[in-house]
MARMAR-933946 format. One record per residue (C-alpha): x, z, y; residue in one letter. Coordinates in steps of 0.05 Angstrom, whole numbers, plus 32768, in hexadecimal, padded with zeros to 4 digits. Layout:
<x: X; z: Z; y: Y; rest: A> $
...
% end
This chain:
<x: 8067; z: 8702; y: 820D; rest: M> $
<x: 803D; z: 871F; y: 8244; rest: V> $
<x: 8061; z: 8737; y: 8283; rest: L> $
<x: 8040; z: 876D; y: 82AD; rest: P> $
<x: 8029; z: 875C; y: 82F3; rest: L> $
<x: 8026; z: 878D; y: 832D; rest: D> $
<x: 7FE6; z: 8793; y: 8356; rest: D> $
<x: 8001; z: 876A; y: 8390; rest: A> $
<x: 8016; z: 8730; y: 8363; rest: T> $
<x: 7FD3; z: 8732; y: 833E; rest: W> $
<x: 7FAE; z: 872F; y: 8381; rest: A> $
<x: 7FD9; z: 86F4; y: 8398; rest: A> $
<x: 7FCC; z: 86CF; y: 8357; rest: L> $
<x: 7F81; z: 86D9; y: 835E; rest: Q> $
<x: 7F85; z: 86C0; y: 83A6; rest: G> $
<x: 7FA9; z: 8681; y: 838F; rest: C> $
<x: 7F75; z: 8675; y: 8359; rest: R> $
<x: 7F3C; z: 867E; y: 838B; rest: E> $
<x: 7F5E; z: 864E; y: 83BC; rest: H> $
<x: 7F64; z: 861A; y: 8386; rest: R> $
<x: 7F1A; z: 8624; y: 8374; rest: R> $
<x: 7F05; z: 861B; y: 83BD; rest: R> $
<x: 7F2D; z: 85DB; y: 83C1; rest: L> $
<x: 7F09; z: 85C1; y: 8384; rest: G> $
<x: 7F4A; z: 85AE; y: 8363; rest: S> $
<x: 7F5A; z: 85A6; y: 8319; rest: D> $
<x: 7FA5; z: 85A8; y: 8329; rest: N> $
<x: 7FC2; z: 85D7; y: 82F4; rest: P> $
<x: 7FF7; z: 85F6; y: 8321; rest: H> $
<x: 7FED; z: 863B; y: 8340; rest: L> $
<x: 7FFD; z: 8624; y: 8387; rest: L> $
<x: 7FD1; z: 85EB; y: 839D; rest: V> $
<x: 7FD1; z: 85CD; y: 83E2; rest: T> $
<x: 7FA3; z: 859C; y: 8406; rest: R> $
<x: 7FD5; z: 8566; y: 83F1; rest: L> $
<x: 7FDD; z: 857A; y: 83A8; rest: T> $
<x: 7F93; z: 8588; y: 839B; rest: R> $
<x: 7F86; z: 853F; y: 838B; rest: T> $
<x: 7FBD; z: 8537; y: 8357; rest: H> $
<x: 7FDF; z: 8562; y: 8322; rest: R> $
<x: 8023; z: 856B; y: 8344; rest: G> $
<x: 803F; z: 85AE; y: 835C; rest: P> $
<x: 8042; z: 85C5; y: 83A5; rest: A> $
<x: 8086; z: 85B5; y: 83C3; rest: G> $
<x: 80BC; z: 85E8; y: 83D1; rest: A> $
<x: 80B3; z: 85DE; y: 841C; rest: A> $
<x: 806A; z: 85F3; y: 8417; rest: H> $
<x: 807C; z: 8632; y: 83F2; rest: I> $
<x: 80B4; z: 8642; y: 8423; rest: R> $
<x: 8088; z: 8634; y: 845F; rest: D> $
<x: 804F; z: 865E; y: 8443; rest: S> $
<x: 807C; z: 869A; y: 843B; rest: L> $
<x: 80A1; z: 8693; y: 847E; rest: A> $
<x: 806C; z: 86B4; y: 84AA; rest: P> $
<x: 8075; z: 86F6; y: 8484; rest: V> $
<x: 80C1; z: 86F0; y: 8483; rest: G> $
<x: 80CA; z: 86E1; y: 8439; rest: L> $
<x: 80F2; z: 86AE; y: 8413; rest: L> $
<x: 80DF; z: 8695; y: 83CD; rest: P> $
<x: 8123; z: 86AD; y: 83B1; rest: R> $
<x: 8115; z: 86F4; y: 83CB; rest: I> $
<x: 80D2; z: 86F5; y: 83A7; rest: L> $
<x: 80F3; z: 86DC; y: 8367; rest: R> $
<x: 812B; z: 870F; y: 836C; rest: S> $
<x: 80FA; z: 8747; y: 8379; rest: T> $
<x: 80D0; z: 8734; y: 833D; rest: R> $
<x: 810E; z: 872F; y: 8311; rest: L> $
<x: 8125; z: 8774; y: 8329; rest: L> $
<x: 80E2; z: 8792; y: 8318; rest: T> $
<x: 80E0; z: 8772; y: 82D3; rest: L> $
<x: 8129; z: 8785; y: 82C5; rest: A> $
<x: 8118; z: 87CD; y: 82D5; rest: D> $
<x: 80DA; z: 87CE; y: 82A9; rest: E> $
<x: 80ED; z: 87A3; y: 826D; rest: L> $
<x: 8123; z: 87A5; y: 8238; rest: D> $
<x: 8159; z: 8773; y: 8249; rest: I> $
<x: 814F; z: 874C; y: 8208; rest: K> $
<x: 8105; z: 8745; y: 8216; rest: V> $
<x: 8115; z: 8730; y: 825E; rest: L> $
<x: 8147; z: 86FA; y: 824A; rest: T> $
<x: 8119; z: 86DE; y: 8214; rest: A> $
<x: 80DA; z: 86DF; y: 823F; rest: S> $
<x: 80FB; z: 86BE; y: 827B; rest: L> $
<x: 8128; z: 868F; y: 8255; rest: G> $
<x: 8165; z: 86AA; y: 8278; rest: M> $
<x: 81A9; z: 86BE; y: 825C; rest: S> $
<x: 81C0; z: 8705; y: 8258; rest: Y> $
<x: 81F2; z: 86F8; y: 828F; rest: A> $
<x: 81BB; z: 86DA; y: 82B9; rest: G> $
<x: 8191; z: 8718; y: 82B9; rest: V> $
<x: 81C7; z: 874E; y: 82B1; rest: A> $
<x: 81D4; z: 8753; y: 82FC; rest: H> $
<x: 818B; z: 8766; y: 8307; rest: Y> $
<x: 8192; z: 87A3; y: 82DA; rest: R> $
<x: 81B4; z: 87E1; y: 82F6; rest: P> $
<x: 81F1; z: 87F6; y: 82CD; rest: G> $
<x: 81F4; z: 87B5; y: 82A6; rest: T> $
<x: 8233; z: 878C; y: 82A6; rest: T> $
<x: 8232; z: 8744; y: 828D; rest: P> $
<x: 8263; z: 8736; y: 8255; rest: P> $
<x: 82A7; z: 871E; y: 826B; rest: V> $
<x: 82BE; z: 86DC; y: 8250; rest: S> $
<x: 8308; z: 86D3; y: 8241; rest: F> $
<x: 8324; z: 868E; y: 8237; rest: M> $
% end
């Protein structure tokens, strides 16, 4: 499944790829730092948080915004299958969708 990317996300991805190329790293992760360029591990959560802080963003806000965009654009079955989430997990991102109630 291919998920659509908005222009800003695509530009950010290209910037990350260019940064990795300039570092000369073969690290397979999208976000590569001076510390992770020499091995194959991911950048730490603190690096991601600290990189976003100057513009007033938190990683969870970016994730929620992306999920809201996808929920608005995709069928909920496609969304749950493509992201590996449950219906209840994505239902609150879709306007007018109520997760099923479980009775014990």
